N, CA and C of each residue as an Amber inpcrd file, in Angstrom:
protein
   663
   0.8550000  -1.1930000   0.0000000   0.0000000   0.0000000   0.0000000
   0.8910000   1.2440000   0.0000000   0.6580000   2.1880000  -0.9080000
   1.4930000   3.3880000  -0.9530000   1.2810000   4.2420000   0.2920000
   2.3020000   4.9980000   0.7000000   2.1390000   5.8740000   1.8650000
   1.1040000   6.9470000   1.5780000   0.4410000   7.4500000   2.6210000
  -0.5550000   8.5110000   2.4010000   0.0890000   9.7590000   1.8290000
  -0.6690000  10.4680000   1.0190000  -0.1570000  11.6990000   0.4230000
   0.1160000  12.7360000   1.5100000   1.1910000  13.4720000   1.3320000
   1.5170000  14.5050000   2.2980000   0.6500000  15.7410000   2.0700000
   0.4090000  16.4650000   3.1670000  -0.4240000  17.6500000   3.1030000
   0.4200000  18.8630000   2.7290000  -0.0640000  19.7000000   1.8220000
   0.7260000  20.8670000   1.4020000   0.8490000  21.8960000   2.5200000
   2.0620000  22.4280000   2.6600000   2.3890000  23.3300000   3.7510000
   3.1070000  24.5580000   3.1930000   2.7460000  25.7220000   3.7030000
   3.4100000  26.9740000   3.3620000   4.1680000  27.4580000   4.5960000
   5.4500000  27.7240000   4.4320000   6.2560000  28.2870000   5.5100000
   6.2830000  29.8050000   5.3740000   5.8860000  30.4880000   6.4230000
   5.9290000  31.9460000   6.4460000   7.2900000  32.3610000   6.9860000
   8.0180000  33.1270000   6.1790000   9.3840000  33.4940000   6.4960000
  10.3380000  32.8410000   5.5110000  11.5250000  33.4470000   5.3420000
  12.5320000  32.8530000   4.4570000  13.9360000  33.0140000   5.0330000
  14.0230000  33.1920000   6.3440000  15.3210000  33.3680000   6.9900000
  15.8460000  32.0180000   7.4780000  16.8040000  32.0500000   8.4130000
  17.4680000  30.8240000   8.8480000  16.4870000  29.8170000   9.4490000
  15.5430000  30.2710000  10.2700000  14.5930000  29.3240000  10.8600000
  13.7210000  28.6920000   9.7860000  13.3500000  29.4460000   8.7760000
  12.5690000  28.8690000   7.6780000  13.3630000  27.7710000   6.9690000
  14.6640000  27.9890000   6.7920000  15.4900000  26.9710000   6.1650000
  15.5600000  25.7130000   7.0320000  15.7080000  25.9060000   8.3480000
  15.7340000  24.7710000   9.2640000  14.3800000  24.0540000   9.2720000
  13.2990000  24.8250000   9.3770000  11.9620000  24.2250000   9.3970000
  11.6880000  23.4280000   8.1240000  12.1570000  23.9330000   6.9850000
  11.9940000  23.1950000   5.7240000  12.6260000  21.8180000   5.8300000
  13.8340000  21.7310000   6.3760000  14.5010000  20.4410000   6.4930000
  13.7220000  19.4980000   7.4050000  13.2620000  19.9860000   8.5270000
  12.5560000  19.1300000   9.4790000  11.2090000  18.6670000   8.9200000
  10.4130000  19.5960000   8.4050000   9.1180000  19.1940000   7.8450000
   9.2980000  18.2320000   6.6840000  10.3450000  18.4180000   5.8740000
  10.5660000  17.5550000   4.7170000  11.0630000  16.1770000   5.1160000
  11.7550000  16.0990000   6.2560000  12.4050000  14.8420000   6.6460000
  11.4410000  13.8460000   7.2640000  10.6230000  14.2830000   8.2130000
   9.8120000  13.2960000   8.9350000   8.5120000  13.9040000   9.4600000
   7.7390000  14.4730000   8.5640000   6.4360000  15.0090000   8.9470000
   5.4130000  14.6130000   7.8840000   4.1330000  14.7540000   8.1780000
   3.1010000  14.4570000   7.1770000   2.8740000  15.5920000   6.1930000
   3.7790000  16.5880000   6.1620000   3.6040000  17.7620000   5.3180000
   4.6590000  17.8120000   4.2150000   4.2950000  18.4600000   3.1290000
   5.2220000  18.7790000   2.0530000   5.2170000  20.2860000   1.8490000
   6.3830000  20.9050000   1.9910000   6.4850000  22.3590000   1.8130000
   6.3470000  22.6760000   0.3310000   5.3400000  23.4960000  -0.0050000
   5.1030000  23.8490000  -1.4070000   5.4700000  25.2950000  -1.7040000
   5.6370000  26.1180000  -0.6700000   5.9440000  27.5280000  -0.9010000
   6.4120000  28.1690000   0.3950000   7.0560000  29.3090000   0.2340000
   7.3850000  30.2080000   1.3340000   6.6230000  31.5130000   1.1050000
   6.4600000  32.2820000   2.1770000   5.7570000  33.5570000   2.0440000
   6.3500000  34.5720000   3.0070000   6.5310000  35.7870000   2.5250000
   6.9720000  36.8920000   3.3740000   6.1410000  38.1180000   3.0280000
   6.1010000  39.0700000   3.9320000   5.4170000  40.3170000   3.6320000
   6.1420000  41.0330000   2.4920000   5.3840000  41.7060000   1.6670000
   5.9090000  42.2550000   0.4140000   7.1340000  43.1600000   0.6440000
   7.1490000  43.9030000   1.7130000   8.2700000  44.8080000   1.9710000
   9.5780000  44.0630000   2.1870000   9.4950000  42.7670000   2.5150000
  10.6980000  41.9730000   2.7980000  10.9670000  40.9270000   1.7170000
  10.2700000  41.0290000   0.6160000  10.4310000  40.0750000  -0.4750000
  11.6640000  40.4540000  -1.2920000  12.7540000  39.7180000  -1.1140000
  14.0360000  40.0460000  -1.7500000  14.4550000  39.0190000  -2.8000000
  13.8010000  37.8780000  -2.8610000  14.1450000  36.8360000  -3.8330000
  12.8870000  36.0840000  -4.2090000  12.9700000  35.3170000  -5.2870000
  11.7780000  34.6630000  -5.8360000  11.5880000  33.2430000  -5.3600000
  12.6850000  32.5500000  -5.0160000  12.5810000  31.1350000  -4.6620000
  13.5120000  30.8130000  -3.5020000  13.2140000  29.7090000  -2.8480000
  14.0580000  29.1170000  -1.8180000  13.8530000  27.6140000  -1.8770000
  14.9300000  26.8590000  -1.9990000  14.8400000  25.4030000  -2.1710000
  13.9030000  25.0300000  -3.3250000  13.9720000  25.8080000  -4.3870000
  13.1560000  25.5730000  -5.5840000  11.6630000  25.7100000  -5.3380000
  11.2930000  26.3510000  -4.2240000   9.8840000  26.6710000  -3.9590000
   9.6950000  28.1740000  -4.1220000   8.5380000  28.5910000  -4.5920000
   8.3080000  30.0320000  -4.7460000   8.1980000  30.7410000  -3.4020000
   8.6330000  31.9800000  -3.3730000   8.3870000  32.8610000  -2.2290000
   7.3710000  33.8980000  -2.6800000   6.2210000  33.9230000  -2.0420000
   5.1140000  34.7530000  -2.5160000   4.7610000  35.7990000  -1.4550000
   4.2130000  36.9230000  -1.8680000   3.8330000  37.9600000  -0.9020000
   2.7450000  37.4590000   0.0450000   2.9290000  37.7130000   1.3180000
   1.9500000  37.2600000   2.3050000   0.6070000  37.9570000   2.1100000
   0.6350000  39.2050000   1.6900000  -0.6070000  39.9720000   1.5710000
  -1.5900000  39.3330000   0.5960000  -1.0900000  38.6090000  -0.4190000
  -1.9690000  38.0080000  -1.4310000  -1.8530000  36.4830000  -1.4410000
  -1.4030000  35.9090000  -0.3410000  -1.1470000  34.4660000  -0.2890000
  -2.3870000  33.6470000  -0.6280000  -3.5330000  34.0580000  -0.1170000
  -4.7590000  33.2850000  -0.3250000  -5.2540000  33.3500000  -1.7690000
  -4.7620000  34.3020000  -2.5530000  -5.1460000  34.3680000  -3.9630000
  -4.4410000  33.3050000  -4.7970000  -3.3010000  32.8460000  -4.3240000
  -2.5320000  31.8440000  -5.0620000  -2.7140000  30.4400000  -4.4980000
  -2.9430000  30.3370000  -3.1950000  -3.0720000  29.0300000  -2.5410000
  -4.3820000  29.0070000  -1.7610000  -5.1820000  27.9950000  -2.0210000
  -6.4800000  27.8550000  -1.3740000  -6.2860000  27.5930000   0.1190000
  -6.7610000  28.4760000   0.9860000  -6.5810000  28.2440000   2.4230000
  -7.1690000  26.9260000   2.9080000  -8.2680000  26.4920000   2.3020000
  -8.8980000  25.2460000   2.7540000  -8.0230000  24.0280000   2.5010000
  -7.0970000  24.1310000   1.5620000  -6.2900000  22.9820000   1.2060000
  -4.8340000  23.0840000   1.6010000  -4.4690000  24.1130000   2.3760000
  -3.0700000  24.3210000   2.7130000  -2.9200000  24.6570000   4.2000000
  -1.9160000  24.0390000   4.8140000  -1.5210000  24.3950000   6.1770000
  -0.3920000  25.4150000   6.1140000  -0.0800000  26.0020000   7.2610000
   1.0130000  26.9660000   7.3230000   1.7660000  26.7910000   8.6300000
   3.0110000  27.2360000   8.6090000   3.7680000  27.3990000   9.8440000
   4.5650000  28.6850000   9.7370000   4.4430000  29.5460000  10.7480000
   5.1700000  30.8120000  10.7730000   6.5590000  30.5440000  11.3460000
   7.5230000  30.3670000  10.4670000   8.8780000  29.9670000  10.8710000
   9.7110000  31.2010000  11.1830000   9.3600000  31.8340000  12.3010000
  10.0230000  33.0470000  12.7780000  10.4000000  32.8360000  14.2380000
  11.4320000  33.5240000  14.6890000  11.9210000  33.2580000  16.0320000
  11.2840000  34.1990000  17.0500000  12.0900000  34.8540000  17.8840000
  11.5610000  35.5960000  19.0290000  11.6460000  37.0970000  18.8420000
  11.6950000  37.5610000  17.5910000  11.7830000  38.9930000  17.3060000
  10.6880000  39.7720000  18.0370000  11.0960000  40.8630000  18.6940000
  10.1540000  41.7270000  19.4080000   9.3270000  40.9150000  20.4080000
  10.0300000  40.1040000  21.2110000   9.3830000  39.2770000  22.2370000
   8.2820000  38.4060000  21.6310000   8.5810000  37.7840000  20.5080000
   7.6930000  36.8480000  19.8060000   6.5110000  37.5130000  19.1190000
   6.4670000  38.8440000  19.1090000   5.2810000  39.5120000  18.5620000
   5.1800000  39.3550000  17.0510000   6.3070000  39.3190000  16.3430000
   6.2550000  39.1710000  14.8920000   5.6820000  37.8050000  14.5210000
   6.1860000  36.7380000  15.1390000   5.6560000  35.4080000  14.8470000
   4.1780000  35.3140000  15.2220000   3.8230000  35.9080000  16.3490000
   2.4350000  35.8680000  16.7900000   1.5220000  36.5950000  15.7990000
   1.9610000  37.7670000  15.3300000   1.1230000  38.5400000  14.4030000
   0.8780000  37.7680000  13.1070000   1.9180000  37.1550000  12.5550000
   1.7480000  36.4420000  11.2880000   1.0020000  35.1190000  11.4820000
   1.1900000  34.4780000  12.5990000   0.3930000  33.2840000  12.9320000
  -1.0910000  33.6330000  12.9820000  -1.4190000  34.7050000  13.6670000
  -2.8320000  35.0850000  13.7810000  -3.3850000  35.5650000  12.4400000
  -2.5610000  36.2770000  11.6570000  -3.0220000  36.7510000  10.3490000
  -3.2680000  35.5970000   9.3880000  -2.4080000  34.5910000   9.4030000
  -2.6050000  33.4340000   8.5210000  -3.8530000  32.6590000   8.9140000
  -4.1220000  32.5400000  10.1940000  -5.3540000  31.8690000  10.6380000
  -6.5790000  32.6480000  10.1760000  -6.5060000  33.9760000  10.2400000
  -7.6300000  34.7970000   9.8020000  -7.8820000  34.6540000   8.3020000
  -6.8280000  34.3730000   7.5500000  -6.9980000  34.1260000   6.1120000
  -7.6390000  32.7710000   5.8410000  -7.6950000  31.9110000   6.8350000
  -8.3260000  30.6050000   6.6750000  -7.3670000  29.4430000   6.5470000
  -6.0500000  29.6880000   6.5920000  -5.0800000  28.6050000   6.5500000
  -5.0570000  27.8730000   7.8880000  -4.7220000  26.5860000   7.8390000
  -4.7140000  25.7560000   9.0380000  -3.3070000  25.7120000   9.6370000
  -3.1610000  25.9750000  10.9350000  -1.8270000  25.9390000  11.5430000
  -1.2930000  24.5150000  11.6390000  -0.0390000  24.3370000  11.2990000
   0.6400000  23.0560000  11.4010000   1.5950000  23.0810000  12.5880000
   1.9270000  21.9090000  13.0910000   2.9450000  21.7520000  14.1290000
   3.9640000  20.7210000  13.6760000   5.1410000  20.8100000  14.2620000
   6.1500000  19.7790000  14.0820000   6.6050000  19.3310000  15.4640000
   6.5320000  18.0330000  15.7300000   7.0530000  17.4440000  16.9630000
   8.0130000  16.3470000  16.5480000   9.2760000  16.5030000  16.8710000
  10.2800000  15.5320000  16.4600000   9.9790000  14.1570000  17.0450000
  10.1340000  13.1030000  16.2530000   9.9990000  11.7580000  16.8230000
  11.0780000  11.4490000  17.8430000  12.1170000  12.2850000  17.9030000
  13.1660000  12.1150000  18.9050000  12.9100000  12.9550000  20.1570000
  11.7760000  13.6350000  20.2070000  11.3380000  14.2810000  21.4450000
  10.5010000  13.2850000  22.2290000  10.4890000  13.4270000  23.5410000
   9.6920000  12.5340000  24.3770000   8.5930000  13.3420000  25.0500000
   7.4010000  13.2350000  24.5000000   6.2280000  13.8980000  25.0630000
   5.4030000  12.8320000  25.7690000   5.3490000  12.9110000  27.0760000
   4.6780000  11.8690000  27.8540000   3.1590000  11.9450000  27.6980000
   2.4800000  10.7880000  27.7870000   1.0170000  10.8080000  27.8770000
   0.5910000  11.6650000  29.0720000  -0.4620000  12.3920000  28.8790000
  -0.9240000  13.2960000  29.9270000  -0.4440000  14.7150000  29.7430000
   0.5360000  14.9280000  28.8610000   0.9360000  16.2850000  28.5110000
   0.0450000  16.7850000  27.3850000  -0.2240000  18.0720000  27.3390000
  -1.0410000  18.6540000  26.2760000  -0.2160000  19.6690000  25.5020000
  -0.3520000  19.6210000  24.1820000   0.3990000  20.5010000  23.2920000
  -0.6050000  21.2930000  22.4630000  -0.4560000  22.6030000  22.4290000
  -1.3410000  23.4470000  21.6460000  -1.0420000  23.3660000  20.1610000
  -1.7040000  24.2270000  19.3900000  -1.5020000  24.2540000  17.9510000
  -0.3050000  25.1290000  17.5890000   0.2010000  24.8890000  16.3710000
   1.2650000  25.7270000  15.8050000   2.4820000  25.7660000  16.7330000
   2.9670000  24.5670000  17.0850000   4.1550000  24.4300000  17.9140000
   5.2580000  23.7300000  17.1270000   6.4950000  24.0060000  17.4810000
   7.6540000  23.3430000  16.8900000   8.5040000  22.8350000  18.0420000
   8.5840000  21.5070000  18.1630000   9.3160000  20.8810000  19.2570000
  10.4500000  20.0640000  18.6500000  11.6700000  20.5300000  18.8650000
  12.8400000  19.8900000  18.2860000  13.2010000  18.6020000  19.0270000
  14.2400000  17.9490000  18.5180000  14.6990000  16.6850000  19.0910000
  15.2130000  16.8650000  20.5230000  15.0970000  15.7680000  21.2890000
  15.6570000  15.6560000  22.6430000  14.9850000  16.5800000  23.6510000
  13.8060000  17.0890000  23.3360000  12.9900000  17.7050000  24.3710000
  12.3120000  16.6040000  25.1820000  12.2050000  16.8200000  26.4950000
  11.4300000  15.9450000  27.3690000  10.3010000  16.7770000  27.9530000
   9.0810000  16.3780000  27.6370000   7.8840000  17.0600000  28.1490000
   7.1900000  16.0640000  29.0710000   7.2820000  16.3030000  30.3700000
   6.8450000  15.3180000  31.3500000   5.3200000  15.3000000  31.5170000
   4.8070000  14.2790000  32.2250000   3.3540000  14.1820000  32.4160000
   2.7720000  15.4190000  33.0970000   1.5100000  15.6830000  32.7370000
   0.7120000  16.7420000  33.3600000   1.2430000  18.1400000  33.0650000
   1.9990000  18.2720000  31.9810000   2.4250000  19.6020000  31.5420000
   1.4780000  20.1170000  30.4710000   1.5170000  21.4220000  30.2720000
   0.6810000  22.0660000  29.2700000   1.5470000  23.0330000  28.4700000
   1.5800000  22.8370000  27.1550000   2.2970000  23.7230000  26.2460000
   1.2500000  24.4720000  25.4350000   1.3260000  25.7880000  25.4130000
   0.3090000  26.5990000  24.7520000   0.4280000  26.6000000  23.2450000
  -0.2810000  27.5170000  22.6100000  -0.2380000  27.6790000  21.1570000
   0.9690000  28.5190000  20.7430000   1.4950000  28.2180000  19.5460000
   2.5420000  29.0490000  18.9410000   3.7890000  29.0890000  19.8230000
   4.2500000  27.9050000  20.2280000   5.4070000  27.7740000  21.1170000
   6.5410000  27.0740000  20.3730000   7.7580000  27.5720000  20.5450000
   8.9510000  26.9460000  19.9940000   9.7690000  26.3920000  21.1500000
  10.0530000  25.0810000  21.1020000  10.9850000  24.4590000  22.0410000
  12.1690000  23.9720000  21.2220000  13.2590000  24.7360000  21.2510000
  14.4460000  24.3240000  20.5060000  15.0140000  23.0560000  21.1490000
  16.1000000  22.5290000  20.6680000  16.5180000  21.1790000  21.0410000
  16.9910000  21.0890000  22.4930000  16.6820000  19.9420000  23.1170000
  17.2990000  19.5530000  24.3710000  16.7390000  20.1560000  25.6390000
  15.4810000  20.5880000  25.6620000  14.9020000  21.1740000  26.8700000
  14.2300000  20.1180000  27.7460000  14.0970000  20.4440000  29.0170000
  13.3580000  19.6200000  29.9770000  12.2030000  20.4630000  30.5170000
  10.9850000  20.0010000  30.2900000   9.7880000  20.6810000  30.8050000
   9.1970000  19.7700000  31.8740000   9.3130000  20.1850000  33.1380000
   8.9700000  19.3270000  34.2590000   7.4770000  19.1510000  34.4650000
   7.1530000  18.1340000  35.2120000   5.7690000  17.7300000  35.4890000
   4.9560000  18.8720000  36.0990000   3.6810000  18.9050000  35.7380000
   2.7180000  19.8760000  36.2640000   3.1030000  21.3310000  35.9710000
   3.9020000  21.5360000  34.9460000   4.2790000  22.8950000  34.5630000
   3.4820000  23.3310000  33.3420000   3.4350000  24.6300000  33.1060000
   2.7260000  25.1540000  31.9430000   3.5770000  26.2170000  31.2610000
   3.5760000  26.1630000  29.9340000   4.2410000  27.1620000  29.0970000
   3.1360000  27.8920000  28.3420000   3.0640000  29.2010000  28.4890000
   1.9750000  29.9600000  27.8840000   2.0920000  30.0640000  26.3730000
   1.1150000  30.7040000  25.7720000   1.1090000  30.9180000  24.3250000
   2.2700000  31.8180000  23.9000000   2.7280000  31.6070000  22.6600000
   3.6680000  32.5090000  21.9740000   5.0320000  32.5910000  22.6650000
   5.4730000  31.5070000  23.2850000   6.7670000  31.5010000  23.9570000
   7.8370000  30.8800000  23.0610000   9.0810000  31.1730000  23.3920000
  10.2430000  30.6030000  22.7040000  11.2440000  30.1900000  23.7680000
  11.5500000  28.8860000  23.8210000  12.5660000  28.3800000  24.7280000
  13.7510000  27.9110000  23.8980000  14.9000000  28.5340000  24.1120000
  16.1080000  28.1330000  23.4070000  16.6080000  26.7970000  23.9770000
  17.7700000  26.3460000  23.5070000  18.2260000  24.9900000  23.8240000
  18.6620000  24.8230000  25.2770000  18.4450000  23.6000000  25.7940000
  18.9600000  23.1420000  27.0920000  18.4520000  23.9850000  28.2520000
  17.2050000  24.3430000  28.1740000  16.5160000  25.0100000  29.2800000
  15.9510000  23.9410000  30.2110000  16.0540000  24.1660000  31.5130000
  15.4390000  23.2800000  32.5030000  14.2950000  24.0290000  33.1660000
  13.0960000  23.5140000  32.9790000  11.9020000  24.0210000  33.6610000
  11.5090000  22.9430000  34.6730000  11.6030000  23.2510000  35.9530000
  11.3320000  22.2560000  36.9830000   9.8220000  22.0510000  37.1570000
   9.4440000  21.3040000  38.1860000   8.0390000  20.9820000  38.3860000
   7.2170000  22.1430000  38.9020000   5.9270000  22.1480000  38.5400000
   4.9600000  23.1390000  39.0320000   5.3800000  24.5790000  38.7000000
   5.9570000  24.7560000  37.5210000   6.3630000  26.0830000  37.0510000
   5.3020000  26.6180000  36.0960000   5.0460000  27.9030000  36.1520000
   4.1620000  28.5680000  35.2070000   4.9480000  29.6480000  34.4710000
   5.0030000  29.5300000  33.1510000   5.6400000  30.5350000  32.3100000
   4.5400000  31.2500000  31.5450000   4.4470000  32.5500000  31.6920000
   3.3690000  33.3110000  31.0680000   3.5310000  33.4510000  29.5720000
   2.5410000  34.0530000  28.9360000   2.5410000  34.2270000  27.4870000
   3.7080000  35.1040000  27.0240000   4.1670000  34.8290000  25.8060000
   5.1080000  35.6890000  25.0850000   6.4290000  35.8740000  25.8170000
   6.9170000  34.8100000  26.4360000   8.2120000  34.8600000  27.1060000
   9.2980000  34.2630000  26.2170000  10.5190000  34.7260000  26.4490000
  11.7130000  34.1270000  25.8470000  12.6010000  33.6190000  26.9630000
  13.0870000  32.3720000  26.8180000  13.9900000  31.7890000  27.8010000
  15.2530000  31.3640000  27.0670000  16.3980000  31.9070000  27.4620000
  17.6430000  31.6920000  26.7490000  18.3100000  30.3690000  27.0610000
  19.3520000  30.0570000  26.3030000  20.0240000  28.7690000  26.4310000
  20.5730000  28.5720000  27.8380000  20.4330000  27.3070000  28.2970000
  20.9960000  26.8620000  29.5780000  20.3900000  27.5670000  30.7880000
  19.2530000  28.2260000  30.6270000  18.5760000  28.8040000  31.7860000
  17.9190000  27.6980000  32.5990000  17.8110000  27.9110000  33.9110000
  17.1740000  26.9430000  34.8070000  16.1460000  27.6580000  35.6670000
  14.9820000  27.0480000  35.7940000  13.8770000  27.6150000  36.5740000
  13.5160000  26.6150000  37.6550000  13.5760000  27.0430000  38.9080000
  13.3360000  26.1450000  40.0300000  11.8770000  25.7690000  40.2000000
  11.6300000  24.8230000  41.0750000  10.2770000  24.3510000  41.3560000
   9.3660000  25.4720000  41.8390000   8.0870000  25.3600000  41.4830000
   7.0290000  26.2160000  42.0370000   7.2550000  27.7050000  41.7730000
   7.8530000  28.0210000  40.6290000   8.1040000  29.4000000  40.2530000
   7.1100000  29.8320000  39.1890000   6.6310000  31.0610000  39.2790000
   5.7630000  31.6470000  38.2610000   6.4970000  32.7870000  37.5720000
   6.4690000  32.7820000  36.2510000   7.0840000  33.8370000  35.4480000
   5.9690000  34.5510000  34.7000000   5.8800000  35.8560000  34.8740000
   4.8110000  36.6120000  34.2410000   4.9800000  36.7190000  32.7450000
   3.9660000  37.2550000  32.0800000   3.9850000  37.3960000  30.6270000
   5.0650000  38.3850000  30.1870000   5.5300000  38.2120000  28.9520000
   6.4480000  39.1580000  28.2940000   7.7860000  39.3060000  29.0270000
   8.2590000  38.2230000  29.6140000   9.5590000  38.2570000  30.2830000
  10.6510000  37.7270000  29.3590000  11.8680000  38.1990000  29.5970000
  13.0600000  37.6560000  28.9500000  13.9400000  37.0710000  30.0470000
  14.1820000  35.7730000  29.9530000  15.0690000  35.0860000  30.8840000
  16.3720000  34.8290000  30.1260000  17.4270000  35.4710000  30.5430000
  18.6680000  35.4460000  29.7910000  19.3650000  34.1040000  29.8120000
  20.3270000  33.9390000  28.9080000  21.0950000  32.7050000  28.8140000
  21.8120000  32.4300000  30.1360000  21.6980000  31.1950000  30.6060000
  22.3730000  30.7820000  31.8190000  21.7640000  31.3040000  33.1040000
  20.6220000  31.9490000  33.0510000  20.0010000  32.4860000  34.2630000
  19.5190000  31.3480000  35.1690000  19.5270000  31.6140000  36.4640000
  18.9890000  30.6960000  37.4600000  17.8570000  31.4200000  38.1740000
  16.6260000  30.9560000  37.9760000  15.4440000  31.6290000  38.4920000
  14.9040000  30.8290000  39.6710000  14.9690000  31.4250000  40.8660000
  14.5860000  30.7310000  42.0940000  13.3590000  31.3380000  42.7620000
  12.8860000  32.4720000  42.2570000  11.6950000  33.1220000  42.8050000
  10.8200000  33.5820000  41.6440000   9.5850000  33.9480000  41.9540000
   8.6540000  34.4240000  40.9310000   9.2120000  35.6680000  40.2400000
   8.8460000  35.8080000  38.9660000   9.3000000  36.9380000  38.1630000
   8.0800000  37.7300000  37.7100000   7.9870000  39.0220000  38.0270000
   6.8400000  39.8190000  37.5730000   6.8170000  39.9530000  36.0560000
   5.6600000  40.2280000  35.5030000   5.5050000  40.3940000  34.0550000
   6.4150000  41.5000000  33.5430000   6.9490000  41.2820000  32.3400000
   7.7220000  42.2960000  31.6590000   9.1650000  42.4420000  32.1020000
   9.6410000  41.5820000  32.9960000  11.0020000  41.6930000  33.5120000
  12.0100000  41.0310000  32.5750000  13.2380000  41.5250000  32.6170000
  14.3830000  40.8770000  31.9930000  15.2890000  40.3810000  33.1050000
  15.6250000  39.0980000  33.0640000  16.3620000  38.4550000  34.1510000
  17.6960000  37.9570000  33.6250000  18.7610000  38.2070000  34.3850000
  20.0620000  37.6240000  34.0870000  20.7010000  37.1770000  35.3880000
  21.6350000  36.2470000  35.3050000  22.2910000  35.7530000  36.5090000
  21.3230000  34.9990000  37.4040000  21.5020000  35.1650000  38.7250000
  20.6390000  34.4930000  39.7040000  19.5110000  35.4340000  40.1010000
  18.2700000  34.9840000  39.9120000  17.1000000  35.7910000  40.2850000
  16.5380000  35.2490000  41.5870000  16.8080000  35.9950000  42.6720000
  16.2880000  35.6430000  43.9780000  16.0960000  36.9440000  44.7390000
  15.1180000  37.7610000  44.3280000  15.0160000  39.1130000  44.8790000
  14.5690000  39.1510000  46.3340000  13.9450000  38.0980000  46.8150000
  13.5100000  38.0860000  48.2100000  14.5290000  37.3270000  49.0450000
  14.8430000  37.8730000  50.1830000  15.8290000  37.2200000  51.0400000
  15.2900000  35.8770000  51.5270000  16.1790000  34.9210000  51.6540000
  15.7870000  33.6570000  52.2230000  15.3980000  33.8340000  53.6940000
  14.4810000  33.0400000  54.2110000  14.1370000  33.1630000  55.6390000
  15.3310000  32.8040000  56.5110000  15.4160000  33.4120000  57.6680000
  16.5640000  33.1250000  58.5680000  16.5830000  31.6600000  58.9680000
  17.7730000  31.1320000  59.1460000  17.9000000  29.7440000  59.5650000
  17.4130000  29.5860000  60.9930000  16.8370000  28.4550000  61.2990000
  16.3680000  28.1820000  62.6470000  17.2990000  27.1750000  63.3120000
  17.3740000  27.2670000  64.5990000  18.2760000  26.3670000  65.3360000
  17.7270000  24.9580000  65.3400000
């Protein structure tokens, strides 16, 4: 029996992440990339990997939204706002959001994954976790049990999110950052590379180094 036909996919963006996403979707996903799309002001070339690059403003005139999925292959520009805007705009045009979850990632039963997510290899998503919509988990992260990652977040490589952690919407977490148990991070935060977060972080904060703004309680005899 022949394998099922792959579903046509349009990648929004033509930068480095779009090139990476093309390789992953082409290698081991149920999708076939048929085109790239960028906003007209950023249209600098006609093709990428022998696929056309078409203006986003008129994308639905060339490709039927009912028959094509999309993935906005953009990183964390402007605290993820660019990827979020184009993700929402493509949905409004009627295109269906696609996700990629590497077969080399370990997503435990009981974890929930939203739409339009990209989960690279060697991620571990433990039971009872929740990953929101439009989330990027680059390679090698640990998302601990009973934790939640909000919508529109980007976690770079080798991030450790411990148990019972809440990460708010539109956050960026840099490489090798670690977040301790029972910590809440507000929306629109930037957690820098190598940061160690041991206490809650208010919304909109940028964190570097060790984040422990409240003094530890005095030792008891």
